[in-house]
C-alpha positions in Angstrom: 15.9 -24.8 -1.5 14.4 -21.3 -1.7 13.5 -21.4 -5.4 10.3 -23.1 -6.8 10.9 -26.7 -7.5 9.0 -29.7 -8.9 7.9 -32.0 -6.1 8.4 -35.3 -7.9 11.9 -34.3 -8.9 12.8 -33.5 -5.3 11.5 -36.9 -4.2 13.3 -38.8 -6.9 16.7 -37.3 -6.3 16.4 -37.7 -2.6 16.4 -34.0 -1.6 13.2 -34.4 0.3 11.1 -37.2 1.8 7.4 -37.2 1.3 6.8 -36.0 4.8 9.2 -33.1 4.3 7.6 -32.2 1.0 4.1 -32.3 2.6 4.8 -30.4 5.8 7.6 -28.0 5.0 6.5 -26.8 1.6 3.5 -25.4 -0.1 2.2 -26.2 -3.6 2.0 -22.9 -5.5 0.9 -24.6 -8.7 0.1 -28.2 -9.3 3.3 -30.1 -8.7 5.4 -27.0 -8.1 6.4 -26.1 -4.5 8.0 -23.4 -2.5 9.2 -23.7 1.1 6.6 -22.5 3.7 6.8 -18.8 4.6 8.7 -17.9 1.4 7.9 -14.4 0.3 6.3 -14.6 -3.2 8.1 -12.3 -5.6 7.4 -11.7 -9.3 10.6 -13.6 -10.2 9.6 -16.7 -8.0 6.1 -16.7 -9.5 7.6 -16.5 -13.0 9.9 -19.5 -12.3 7.0 -21.5 -10.8 4.8 -20.8 -13.8 7.6 -21.9 -16.2 8.2 -25.1 -14.2 4.4 -25.8 -14.2 4.5 -25.8 -18.0 7.0 -28.6 -17.9 9.7 -26.1 -18.8 8.2 -25.9 -22.2 6.3 -22.6 -21.9 7.6 -19.2 -23.0 7.3 -16.4 -20.5 5.5 -13.4 -22.0 3.9 -10.1 -21.2 4.7 -8.1 -18.1 6.7 -11.0 -16.5 8.9 -11.1 -19.6 9.3 -7.3 -19.5 10.5 -7.6 -15.9 13.0 -10.3 -16.8 14.4 -7.9 -19.4 14.8 -5.2 -16.7 11.6 -3.2 -17.0 10.4 -1.5 -13.8 7.0 -0.9 -12.2 5.7 -4.5 -12.3 4.2 -5.6 -9.0 4.7 -9.0 -7.4 1.1 -9.9 -7.7 1.0 -9.4 -11.5 -0.3 -12.5 -13.3 2.4 -14.5 -15.1 1.7 -14.8 -18.8 3.1 -17.8 -20.7 2.8 -19.0 -24.3 2.1 -22.7 -24.0 -0.3 -25.4 -25.0 -3.8 -25.1 -23.7 -4.3 -26.2 -20.2 -6.7 -25.6 -17.3 -6.8 -22.1 -16.0 -4.7 -21.6 -12.8 -4.8 -18.7 -10.4 -2.0 -16.2 -11.1 -1.2 -17.6 -14.5 -2.5 -16.5 -17.9 -1.9 -19.0 -20.7 -1.8 -17.7 -24.3 -2.1 -20.5 -26.9 -0.5 -18.5 -29.7 2.1 -18.9 -32.4 5.6 -17.7 -31.8 8.6 -17.8 -34.1 12.0 -19.0 -33.0 13.6 -15.6 -33.5 11.0 -14.1 -31.0 12.4 -16.3 -28.2 15.3 -15.4 -25.9 16.7 -17.3 -23.0 17.4 -15.9 -19.5 19.1 -18.8 -17.7 17.2 -21.8 -18.8 13.8 -20.0 -19.2 12.5 -19.2 -22.6 11.3 -15.6 -22.7 9.8 -13.5 -25.5 12.3 -11.1 -27.0 11.9 -7.4 -26.2 10.2 -6.8 -29.5 7.7 -9.7 -29.1 7.2 -8.6 -25.5 6.3 -5.1 -26.6 3.9 -6.4 -29.2 2.2 -8.6 -26.6 1.9 -5.8 -24.1 0.3 -3.6 -26.7 -2.1 -6.3 -27.8 -3.3 -7.6 -24.5 -3.4 -4.5 -22.1 -5.6 -1.4 -22.1 -3.9 1.5 -23.9 -2.7 3.6 -21.0 -1.5 0.6 -19.0 0.2 -0.8 -22.1 2.0 2.5 -22.8 3.3 2.7 -19.2 4.9 -0.8 -19.6 6.1 -0.1 -23.1 7.9 3.0 -22.0 9.6 1.1 -19.2 10.6 -1.7 -21.5 12.0 0.7 -24.0 14.0 2.5 -21.3 15.4 -0.9 -20.1 16.2 -2.5 -23.4 16.3 0.1 -26.1 13.6 -1.7 -28.0 11.6 0.6 -30.3 8.1 0.7 -31.6 9.4 -0.1 -35.1 10.9 -3.3 -33.8 7.5 -4.5 -32.5 5.5 -3.1 -35.4 7.7 -5.2 -37.8 6.3 -8.3 -36.1 2.7 -7.3 -36.8 3.2 -8.4 -40.4 3.5 -12.0 -39.1 0.3 -11.8 -37.1 -2.1 -9.7 -39.1 -5.1 -11.8 -38.0 -4.2 -12.0 -34.4 -6.4 -10.6 -31.6 -5.5 -7.1 -30.5 -3.3 -6.1 -33.5 -5.3 -2.9 -34.2 -5.1 -1.9 -30.5 -1.4 -2.7 -30.6 -0.7 -0.2 -33.3 -2.2 2.5 -31.2 -0.2 1.8 -28.1 3.1 1.2 -29.9 2.7 4.5 -31.7 2.7 6.2 -28.3 5.8 4.3 -26.9 8.6 6.6 -25.6 11.6 5.3 -23.7 12.2 8.8 -22.3 9.7 8.4 -19.6 11.3 7.7 -16.2 8.1 6.8 -14.3 4.5 5.7 -14.9 3.5 9.2 -13.8 5.5 10.8 -16.6 3.9 8.5 -19.1 0.4 9.4 -17.9 1.3 13.1 -18.0 2.5 12.7 -21.6 -0.7 10.8 -22.6 -2.8 13.5 -20.9 -1.3 16.1 -23.3 -1.7 14.0 -26.4 -5.3 13.2 -25.5 -6.1 16.9 -25.3 -5.0 17.3 -28.9 -1.5 18.7 -28.3 1.5 17.5 -30.2 3.5 14.8 -28.5 6.1 16.5 -26.3 9.7 15.7 -26.6 11.1 13.8 -23.6 14.2 14.2 -21.5 15.1 17.6 -22.9 18.7 18.6 -22.1 19.3 22.2 -21.0 22.6 23.8 -20.2 24.2 27.2 -19.6 27.6 25.9 -20.6 28.5 25.2 -17.0 25.7 23.1 -15.5 23.1 20.9 -17.2 19.7 19.5 -16.4 17.0 17.5 -18.0 13.3 18.4 -18.3 10.9 15.5 -18.3 9.1 16.7 -21.4 8.2 19.8 -23.3 8.0 21.8 -26.4 11.1 23.3 -27.9 9.7 26.2 -30.0 8.0 28.0 -27.1 10.5 26.6 -24.6 7.8 25.3 -22.3 8.5 22.2 -20.3 6.8 20.0 -17.7 8.3 18.0 -14.8 6.4 15.5 -12.8 7.5 15.7 -9.2 7.0 12.7 -6.9 6.9 13.0 -3.1 10.7 12.5 -2.8 11.1 16.0 -4.2 9.7 17.5 -1.0 10.7 14.8 1.5 14.3 14.3 0.6 16.3 17.4 1.8 19.2 16.7 -0.7 16.7 16.5 -3.6 15.0 19.7 -2.4 18.3 21.6 -2.4 19.3 20.2 -5.8 15.9 21.2 -7.2 16.4 24.9 -6.2 19.6 25.1 -8.3 18.1 23.1 -11.1 15.1 25.5 -11.3 17.4 28.5 -11.4 19.3 26.9 -14.3 16.2 26.2 -16.3 14.9 29.7 -15.7 18.2 31.2 -16.6 18.4 29.5 -20.0 14.9 30.7 -20.9 12.6 27.8 -20.3 9.2 28.0 -18.5 9.1 24.8 -16.4 5.8 23.7 -15.1 5.9 21.4 -12.1 3.2 18.8 -11.8 2.3 16.8 -8.7 -0.2 14.1 -8.0 -2.8 16.4 -6.6 -3.0 18.5 -9.8 -6.1 17.8 -11.9 -6.1 17.4 -15.6 -7.9 20.7 -16.2 -5.4 22.6 -14.0 -2.4 21.1 -15.8 -3.8 22.0 -19.2 -4.8 25.5 -18.0 -1.3 26.2 -16.8 0.3 24.8 -20.0 -1.9 26.8 -22.4 -1.3 29.9 -20.3 2.4 29.3 -20.7 2.0 28.9 -24.5 0.0 32.2 -24.5 2.8 34.0 -22.7 5.2 32.9 -25.3 2.8 33.8 -28.1 2.8 30.3 -29.4 -0.2 28.3 -30.7 0.3 24.6 -31.0 -0.5 23.1 -34.3 -2.8 20.1 -34.2 -0.8 16.9 -34.7 -1.0 15.4 -38.2 -3.3 12.4 -38.6 -0.3 10.2 -38.7 1.0 11.4 -35.3 1.0 9.0 -32.3 -2.6 8.3 -31.1 -4.2 11.0 -33.2 -6.4 8.7 -35.3 -7.7 7.0 -32.2 -7.8 9.7 -29.6 -11.5 10.1 -29.6 -11.9 6.4 -28.7 -10.1 6.7 -25.4 -10.9 8.6 -22.3 -8.3 11.2 -21.3 -5.4 9.9 -19.2 -6.4 9.9 -15.5 -6.1 13.0 -13.4 -3.3 13.1 -10.9 -5.7 13.4 -7.9 -7.0 9.9 -8.1 
């Protein structure tokens, strides 16, 4: 019995005695138990929260995104559920909200918000930059688009956070393959640059590679490189050949690492534009984030 379970049910069906329940298990939520020393994972916490609602709640937010396959969600993330109002509990966030039947999916027995409703809720309830990180990951995992989520806004025009949701959803891009790539893309947009295209395929007819993001007209790209690029020998060798390919087909590829500051990244990028004789046009007012850019601080530097 290494999954969360309802204590009264275990007693009634004879799986445990009262002594075994008391001494060998820990209540993680009222009436919901886990065996002692069980490692708490996001999935176990999600199941526990659902059981705590009497199996009537709908898993939402980041927990729902994780159930749909989205990455980058930690085990300590609070579990959001749409359910009837109840007393606050540590590690659980209850949203007493409307939800339509076609916005509910089932994973096993658990009711979970669909990818589109999950995207809308992420965009409504989280700060912009955090929301976009999770929206990108959800899009990469499920193929859900910003249009899918925006279509639901018509049902909830008066709901809290709808205006904020429009901003975050307009910035959603499933091409990001890490939170750092999302933050780098937001850094460019917040500086007034057009939104870069993501996952740009380059080829010399023999080999191919993908640049994380970039601008096609001047052929200037950016790649975020995590620590594995320098620590993994196989990755290091591959990167040498990849860099040669990208250079050979005419792209300027700027490598960005955690230690690079915002100002340094932008200086190098604008210098590359100048070398190509290209001046970026300001994005139109309808472009992702353009109407609201001044209301947000620039995306965090990479030397935090």
